[in-house]
N, CA, C and O atoms as a MOPAC input file, in Angstrom:
PM7 MOZYME 1SCF
protein

 N      7.68700 1    -9.08200 1   -59.85200 1
 C      8.65100 1    -9.34500 1   -58.80300 1
 C      8.34900 1   -10.72000 1   -58.20700 1
 O      7.19800 1   -11.03900 1   -57.91100 1
 N      9.36500 1   -11.50200 1   -58.04200 1
 C      9.18000 1   -12.85600 1   -57.53000 1
 C      9.02900 1   -12.84400 1   -56.01400 1
 O      9.36200 1   -11.86200 1   -55.35100 1
 N      8.53200 1   -13.92800 1   -55.49000 1
 C      8.35800 1   -14.05800 1   -54.04100 1
 C      9.70000 1   -14.00300 1   -53.32000 1
 O      9.79400 1   -13.46100 1   -52.21900 1
 N     10.75100 1   -14.57000 1   -53.94700 1
 C     12.08400 1   -14.54000 1   -53.32200 1
 C     12.60400 1   -13.11600 1   -53.18000 1
 O     13.17900 1   -12.75900 1   -52.15200 1
 N     12.40400 1   -12.31100 1   -54.20400 1
 C     12.85400 1   -10.91800 1   -54.15500 1
 C     12.08700 1   -10.16000 1   -53.08700 1
 O     12.68200 1    -9.39000 1   -52.33300 1
 N     10.77500 1   -10.36200 1   -53.00700 1
 C      9.96800 1    -9.69700 1   -51.97800 1
 C     10.42200 1   -10.11000 1   -50.57900 1
 O     10.51300 1    -9.27600 1   -49.67800 1
 N     10.70600 1   -11.39800 1   -50.40600 1
 C     11.15100 1   -11.88100 1   -49.10300 1
 C     12.49700 1   -11.27100 1   -48.72800 1
 O     12.69500 1   -10.86900 1   -47.58100 1
 N     13.42100 1   -11.19800 1   -49.68000 1
 C     14.73500 1   -10.60500 1   -49.42900 1
 C     14.58600 1    -9.13500 1   -49.06400 1
 O     15.20500 1    -8.67000 1   -48.10700 1
 N     13.76800 1    -8.39400 1   -49.81800 1
 C     13.53700 1    -6.98300 1   -49.49500 1
 C     12.93600 1    -6.82200 1   -48.11100 1
 O     13.29900 1    -5.90900 1   -47.36900 1
 N     12.01500 1    -7.71300 1   -47.76600 1
 C     11.40600 1    -7.65500 1   -46.43900 1
 C     12.41900 1    -7.86600 1   -45.33800 1
 O     12.36600 1    -7.18500 1   -44.31300 1
 N     13.34500 1    -8.79900 1   -45.52600 1
 C     14.39800 1    -9.04000 1   -44.51800 1
 C     15.31800 1    -7.83300 1   -44.40600 1
 O     15.70200 1    -7.44900 1   -43.30100 1
 N     15.67800 1    -7.22500 1   -45.54600 1
 C     16.54700 1    -6.04500 1   -45.51800 1
 C     15.84600 1    -4.90300 1   -44.80100 1
 O     16.44800 1    -4.23400 1   -43.96100 1
 N     14.56600 1    -4.67200 1   -45.12800 1
 C     13.81100 1    -3.60800 1   -44.46400 1
 C     13.75100 1    -3.85400 1   -42.97100 1
 O     13.97400 1    -2.93900 1   -42.17800 1
 N     13.45300 1    -5.07500 1   -42.58400 1
 C     13.35800 1    -5.42400 1   -41.17600 1
 C     14.69000 1    -5.19400 1   -40.46800 1
 O     14.72100 1    -4.70400 1   -39.33900 1
 N     15.78100 1    -5.54600 1   -41.12800 1
 C     17.10700 1    -5.37700 1   -40.54200 1
 C     17.42600 1    -3.90000 1   -40.30300 1
 O     17.88700 1    -3.52700 1   -39.22400 1
 N     17.18100 1    -3.07100 1   -41.30200 1
 C     17.43200 1    -1.62900 1   -41.15200 1
 C     16.54200 1    -1.06800 1   -40.05300 1
 O     17.01300 1    -0.35300 1   -39.16900 1
 N     15.26100 1    -1.39100 1   -40.11300 1
 C     14.30300 1    -0.88100 1   -39.13000 1
 C     14.71100 1    -1.28700 1   -37.71400 1
 O     14.71300 1    -0.45500 1   -36.80700 1
 N     15.05500 1    -2.55900 1   -37.52300 1
 C     15.44100 1    -3.05100 1   -36.19800 1
 C     16.70500 1    -2.36400 1   -35.68800 1
 O     16.80500 1    -2.04300 1   -34.50400 1
 N     17.65900 1    -2.14100 1   -36.56900 1
 C     18.90300 1    -1.48000 1   -36.16300 1
 C     18.63400 1    -0.03700 1   -35.75800 1
 O     19.18900 1     0.44200 1   -34.76900 1
 N     17.79600 1     0.65200 1   -36.50500 1
 C     17.43200 1     2.03000 1   -36.14900 1
 C     16.76300 1     2.04800 1   -34.77600 1
 O     17.11500 1     2.86000 1   -33.92100 1
 N     15.80600 1     1.15800 1   -34.56800 1
 C     15.10300 1     1.12200 1   -33.28100 1
 C     16.03200 1     0.76200 1   -32.12800 1
 O     15.83300 1     1.23200 1   -31.00800 1
 N     17.04200 1    -0.06100 1   -32.38300 1
 C     17.97700 1    -0.41800 1   -31.31500 1
 C     18.76400 1     0.80200 1   -30.84000 1
 O     19.14900 1     0.87800 1   -29.67300 1
 N     19.00300 1     1.75300 1   -31.73800 1
 C     19.68500 1     2.98400 1   -31.33500 1
 C     18.83200 1     3.78700 1   -30.36200 1
 O     19.35900 1     4.50000 1   -29.50700 1
 N     17.52600 1     3.67200 1   -30.49100 1
 C     16.61200 1     4.40100 1   -29.62500 1
 C     16.56400 1     3.88000 1   -28.20600 1
 O     16.00900 1     4.53500 1   -27.32400 1
 N     17.13200 1     2.72200 1   -27.97400 1
 C     17.16500 1     2.19000 1   -26.60200 1
 C     18.10800 1     2.99200 1   -25.71500 1
 O     17.93700 1     3.03500 1   -24.49700 1
 N     19.10500 1     3.62600 1   -26.33000 1
 C     20.12700 1     4.33500 1   -25.56500 1
 C     20.04900 1     5.84700 1   -25.68300 1
 O     20.75900 1     6.56500 1   -24.97900 1
 N     19.20600 1     6.32400 1   -26.55500 1
 C     19.11100 1     7.77600 1   -26.72200 1
 C     17.70300 1     8.15000 1   -27.11700 1
 O     16.94500 1     7.33000 1   -27.63400 1
 N     17.36900 1     9.39000 1   -26.86900 1
 C     16.01800 1     9.89200 1   -27.15800 1
 C     15.87300 1    10.30300 1   -28.61800 1
 O     14.80000 1    10.16200 1   -29.20400 1
 N     16.96800 1    10.81800 1   -29.20900 1
 C     16.89100 1    11.27400 1   -30.59500 1
 C     18.27200 1    11.22300 1   -31.24000 1
 O     19.29400 1    11.07400 1   -30.57000 1
 N     18.26300 1    11.35200 1   -32.56200 1
 C     19.49700 1    11.37300 1   -33.34400 1
 C     19.20300 1    12.17900 1   -34.60300 1
 O     18.08200 1    12.15800 1   -35.11100 1
 N     20.19200 1    12.87700 1   -35.09800 1
 C     20.01500 1    13.61800 1   -36.34100 1
 C     20.14300 1    12.65200 1   -37.51300 1
 O     20.93300 1    11.70900 1   -37.46700 1
 N     19.36100 1    12.89300 1   -38.56400 1
 C     19.36800 1    12.00600 1   -39.71600 1
 C     20.76500 1    11.86600 1   -40.31000 1
 O     21.16900 1    10.75900 1   -40.66700 1
 N     21.50500 1    12.95300 1   -40.42300 1
 C     22.84300 1    12.88600 1   -41.02000 1
 C     23.75900 1    11.94500 1   -40.23300 1
 O     24.55000 1    11.21100 1   -40.82400 1
 N     23.65300 1    11.96800 1   -38.91400 1
 C     24.44700 1    11.05500 1   -38.08200 1
 C     23.96400 1     9.62000 1   -38.24600 1
 O     24.77100 1     8.69600 1   -38.34800 1
 N     22.65900 1     9.43600 1   -38.27200 1
 C     22.09300 1     8.09600 1   -38.45000 1
 C     22.50800 1     7.49200 1   -39.78400 1
 O     22.87600 1     6.31900 1   -39.84700 1
 N     22.45300 1     8.27700 1   -40.84000 1
 C     22.80200 1     7.77600 1   -42.17300 1
 C     24.25700 1     7.31000 1   -42.22800 1
 O     24.58200 1     6.38700 1   -42.97400 1
 N     25.12700 1     7.93600 1   -41.45200 1
 C     26.53900 1     7.53500 1   -41.43600 1
 C     26.73900 1     6.16700 1   -40.78900 1
 O     27.76500 1     5.52400 1   -41.00800 1
 N     25.76800 1     5.71800 1   -39.99500 1
 C     25.88600 1     4.39300 1   -39.37900 1
 C     25.49400 1     3.28100 1   -40.34500 1
 O     25.63500 1     2.10000 1   -40.02900 1
 N     25.00400 1     3.66000 1   -41.52300 1
 C     24.60800 1     2.69300 1   -42.54900 1
 C     25.35600 1     2.96500 1   -43.85700 1
 O     24.72200 1     3.28100 1   -44.86400 1
 N     26.68300 1     2.85000 1   -43.86700 1
 C     27.42900 1     3.17500 1   -45.09300 1
 C     27.09600 1     2.24600 1   -46.26100 1
 O     27.32300 1     2.60000 1   -47.41800 1
 N     26.56700 1     1.07800 1   -45.97100 1
 C     26.22500 1     0.12100 1   -47.02000 1
 C     24.88400 1     0.44800 1   -47.68100 1
 O     24.53500 1    -0.16500 1   -48.69000 1
 N     24.12500 1     1.40400 1   -47.13000 1
 C     22.81500 1     1.77500 1   -47.66800 1
 C     22.82400 1     3.23300 1   -48.10500 1
 O     23.55200 1     4.05600 1   -47.55000 1
 N     22.01500 1     3.53800 1   -49.09500 1
 C     21.87700 1     4.93300 1   -49.53800 1
 C     21.07000 1     5.71700 1   -48.49400 1
 O     20.35600 1     5.13900 1   -47.67400 1
 N     21.20400 1     7.04700 1   -48.55000 1
 C     20.41000 1     7.89100 1   -47.66500 1
 C     18.92800 1     7.67000 1   -47.94000 1
 O     18.10500 1     7.71100 1   -47.02600 1
 N     18.59600 1     7.43500 1   -49.20500 1
 C     17.20800 1     7.18400 1   -49.57800 1
 C     16.66500 1     5.94700 1   -48.85700 1
 O     15.54700 1     5.97400 1   -48.34200 1
 N     17.43500 1     4.87800 1   -48.81600 1
 C     17.00800 1     3.64400 1   -48.13400 1
 C     16.78700 1     3.88400 1   -46.64100 1
 O     15.82100 1     3.38800 1   -46.06200 1
 N     17.68100 1     4.64200 1   -46.03000 1
 C     17.55300 1     4.93800 1   -44.60100 1
 C     16.31400 1     5.80300 1   -44.36100 1
 O     15.57500 1     5.58200 1   -43.40100 1
 N     16.09200 1     6.78000 1   -45.23100 1
 C     14.93000 1     7.65300 1   -45.06900 1
 C     13.63400 1     6.86600 1   -45.27600 1
 O     12.64100 1     7.12100 1   -44.59500 1
 N     13.63700 1     5.91900 1   -46.20400 1
 C     12.46000 1     5.06700 1   -46.41000 1
 C     12.17000 1     4.23400 1   -45.15800 1
 O     11.01300 1     4.05700 1   -44.77500 1
 N     13.22600 1     3.72900 1   -44.53100 1
 C     13.05600 1     2.97300 1   -43.29000 1
 C     12.45400 1     3.86200 1   -42.20200 1
 O     11.56400 1     3.43400 1   -41.46700 1
 N     12.93700 1     5.08100 1   -42.10300 1
 C     12.39400 1     6.01000 1   -41.11600 1
 C     10.93600 1     6.32200 1   -41.40500 1
 O     10.13000 1     6.45200 1   -40.48300 1
 N     10.59900 1     6.44100 1   -42.66500 1
 C      9.21500 1     6.69900 1   -43.03500 1
 C      8.31700 1     5.53400 1   -42.59900 1
 O      7.22600 1     5.75300 1   -42.07300 1
 N      8.78100 1     4.30000 1   -42.81800 1
 C      8.01200 1     3.13000 1   -42.36900 1
 C      7.81300 1     3.16900 1   -40.85900 1
 O      6.71100 1     2.92900 1   -40.36400 1
 N      8.88700 1     3.47300 1   -40.12700 1
 C      8.81200 1     3.52200 1   -38.66700 1
 C      7.91000 1     4.66200 1   -38.19200 1
 O      7.21100 1     4.52400 1   -37.18800 1
 N      7.92400 1     5.77700 1   -38.90200 1
 C      7.05300 1     6.90500 1   -38.54800 1
 C      5.58600 1     6.53300 1   -38.76800 1
 O      4.72400 1     6.89900 1   -37.97000 1
 N      5.30900 1     5.81100 1   -39.84500 1
 C      3.93500 1     5.36600 1   -40.10200 1
 C      3.44100 1     4.41500 1   -39.01800 1
 O      2.23800 1     4.32100 1   -38.77500 1
 N      4.35800 1     3.71300 1   -38.36900 1
 C      4.01700 1     2.79600 1   -37.27200 1
 C      4.10600 1     3.49000 1   -35.91600 1
 O      3.98800 1     2.83700 1   -34.88000 1
 N      4.31300 1     4.80900 1   -35.91100 1
 C      4.42100 1     5.62100 1   -34.69200 1
 C      5.54600 1     5.17300 1   -33.78000 1
 O      5.43500 1     5.26900 1   -32.55700 1
 N      6.63000 1     4.68400 1   -34.36600 1
 C      7.78700 1     4.28400 1   -33.56400 1
 C      8.84900 1     5.37400 1   -33.52200 1
 O      9.66700 1     5.40800 1   -32.60300 1
 N      8.84300 1     6.26100 1   -34.50700 1
 C      9.72200 1     7.43000 1   -34.51300 1
 C      8.92200 1     8.62200 1   -35.02400 1
 O      7.88100 1     8.47000 1   -35.66300 1
 N      9.42700 1     9.78900 1   -34.72800 1
 C      8.87100 1    11.02000 1   -35.27600 1
 C     10.01200 1    11.74100 1   -35.99000 1
 O     11.11200 1    11.85200 1   -35.45000 1
 N      9.75500 1    12.22500 1   -37.18900 1
 C     10.74700 1    12.99000 1   -37.93800 1
 C     10.44600 1    14.47000 1   -37.75900 1
 O      9.37100 1    14.94700 1   -38.12100 1
 N     11.40800 1    15.18500 1   -37.19700 1
 C     11.23300 1    16.61100 1   -36.93800 1
 C     12.17300 1    17.37700 1   -37.85900 1
 O     13.39300 1    17.26600 1   -37.73400 1
 N     11.60800 1    18.16000 1   -38.79100 1
 C     12.47900 1    18.89100 1   -39.72000 1
 C     13.19800 1    20.04400 1   -39.02800 1
 O     12.61800 1    20.76400 1   -38.21500 1
 N     14.46600 1    20.19900 1   -39.36900 1
 C     15.27800 1    21.34100 1   -38.95300 1
 C     15.73600 1    22.03500 1   -40.23000 1
 O     15.47900 1    21.53900 1   -41.32700 1
 N     16.39400 1    23.14800 1   -40.10600 1
 C     16.76800 1    23.91500 1   -41.28900 1
 C     17.59400 1    23.09100 1   -42.27600 1
 O     17.32600 1    23.14100 1   -43.47700 1
 N     18.58300 1    22.34000 1   -41.81400 1
 C     19.47700 1    21.61400 1   -42.71100 1
 C     19.48500 1    20.11200 1   -42.49000 1
 O     20.28800 1    19.41100 1   -43.10600 1
 N     18.62800 1    19.60500 1   -41.64300 1
 C     18.64900 1    18.19400 1   -41.29300 1
 C     17.28000 1    17.80400 1   -40.73300 1
 O     16.39700 1    18.65200 1   -40.60900 1
 N     17.10600 1    16.54600 1   -40.40000 1
 C     15.91400 1    16.06000 1   -39.71200 1
 C     16.35400 1    15.40000 1   -38.41500 1
 O     17.36700 1    14.70100 1   -38.37500 1
 N     15.59700 1    15.62400 1   -37.37300 1
 C     15.83700 1    14.94400 1   -36.10800 1
 C     14.91800 1    13.72900 1   -36.05600 1
 O     13.72400 1    13.83000 1   -36.33700 1
 N     15.47700 1    12.59700 1   -35.69900 1
 C     14.71200 1    11.36700 1   -35.52500 1
 C     14.47300 1    11.21900 1   -34.02600 1
 O     15.41300 1    10.99100 1   -33.26400 1
 N     13.22600 1    11.34900 1   -33.60800 1
 C     12.86400 1    11.22900 1   -32.19500 1
 C     12.24200 1     9.85700 1   -31.99400 1
 O     11.25100 1     9.51300 1   -32.63800 1
 N     12.82400 1     9.08600 1   -31.10900 1
 C     12.33400 1     7.74100 1   -30.83100 1
 C     11.16500 1     7.83400 1   -29.86500 1
 O     11.26900 1     8.44600 1   -28.80200 1
 N     10.05700 1     7.22200 1   -30.24300 1
 C      8.86600 1     7.21400 1   -29.39500 1
 C      9.04500 1     6.15200 1   -28.32300 1
 O      9.61500 1     5.09400 1   -28.59000 1
 N      8.56300 1     6.41800 1   -27.11000 1
 C      8.65100 1     5.39400 1   -26.06500 1
 C      7.89400 1     4.14600 1   -26.49800 1
 O      6.87200 1     4.22800 1   -27.17900 1
 N      8.40700 1     3.00000 1   -26.09500 1
 C      7.74300 1     1.73700 1   -26.42100 1
 C      6.36000 1     1.72500 1   -25.79400 1
 O      6.15700 1     2.23600 1   -24.69300 1
 N      5.42500 1     1.14300 1   -26.50300 1
 C      4.06900 1     1.03400 1   -25.95800 1
 C      4.12000 1     0.23800 1   -24.67400 1
 O      4.73000 1    -0.82900 1   -24.60200 1
 N      3.46000 1     0.78300 1   -23.65500 1
 C      3.45500 1     0.10500 1   -22.36600 1
 C      4.63400 1     0.49100 1   -21.49000 1
 O      4.74000 1     0.03900 1   -20.35000 1
 N      5.53400 1     1.33900 1   -22.02600 1
 C      6.68400 1     1.75900 1   -21.22600 1
 C      6.20800 1     2.71400 1   -20.13700 1
 O      5.13400 1     3.30700 1   -20.23400 1
 N      7.01300 1     2.84700 1   -19.11900 1
 C      6.65400 1     3.70000 1   -17.98800 1
 C      6.99000 1     5.14600 1   -18.28300 1
 O      8.05300 1     5.63100 1   -17.89500 1
 N      6.09400 1     5.84000 1   -18.96600 1
 C      6.23800 1     7.26700 1   -19.20900 1
 C      7.33300 1     7.59600 1   -20.19500 1
 O      8.07500 1     6.71500 1   -20.62900 1
 N      7.43700 1     8.87600 1   -20.55300 1
 C      8.43900 1     9.30100 1   -21.51700 1
 C      9.83800 1     9.28500 1   -20.93200 1
 O     10.02700 1     9.41800 1   -19.72300 1
 N     10.81100 1     9.12200 1   -21.80800 1
 C     12.21100 1     9.11300 1   -21.38300 1
 C     12.72200 1    10.55000 1   -21.39700 1
 O     13.23200 1    11.02300 1   -22.41200 1
 N     12.58800 1    11.22500 1   -20.29100 1
 C     13.03600 1    12.60500 1   -20.22000 1
 C     14.06600 1    12.73800 1   -19.10600 1
 O     14.09600 1    11.94300 1   -18.16700 1
 N     14.89800 1    13.74700 1   -19.22800 1
 C     15.89600 1    14.06100 1   -18.21100 1
 C     15.44400 1    15.34100 1   -17.53900 1
 O     15.21000 1    16.34800 1   -18.20700 1
 N     15.32400 1    15.30900 1   -16.26100 1
 C     14.90800 1    16.49600 1   -15.51900 1
 C     16.13300 1    17.18300 1   -14.94100 1
 O     16.94800 1    16.56500 1   -14.25400 1
 N     16.24700 1    18.47100 1   -15.23100 1
 C     17.36100 1    19.26300 1   -14.69300 1
 C     16.87700 1    19.99300 1   -13.45900 1
 O     15.78500 1    20.56200 1   -13.44300 1
 N     17.69700 1    19.97000 1   -12.43200 1
 C     17.31100 1    20.65000 1   -11.18700 1
 C     18.19100 1    21.83900 1   -10.94200 1
 O     18.02000 1    22.53800 1    -9.94300 1

């Protein structure tokens, strides 16, 4: 594999990863099936690989459900506590 191909793959990975993380700014979690629909130009495999990279970096957690996976966005390091909603 040439250096150009590696660089291009790195930019694509970074782009997918950054877009996934940007969704976490507005919500605590998203189901994988919904997330995959936001990337029609990429295969489900590519999206899942991106999630795996982010999980290895402790930026997301993948929670298996019976028919899907929930993507839970981890709070940014140094953020003020977890993003939770308290019901009264």
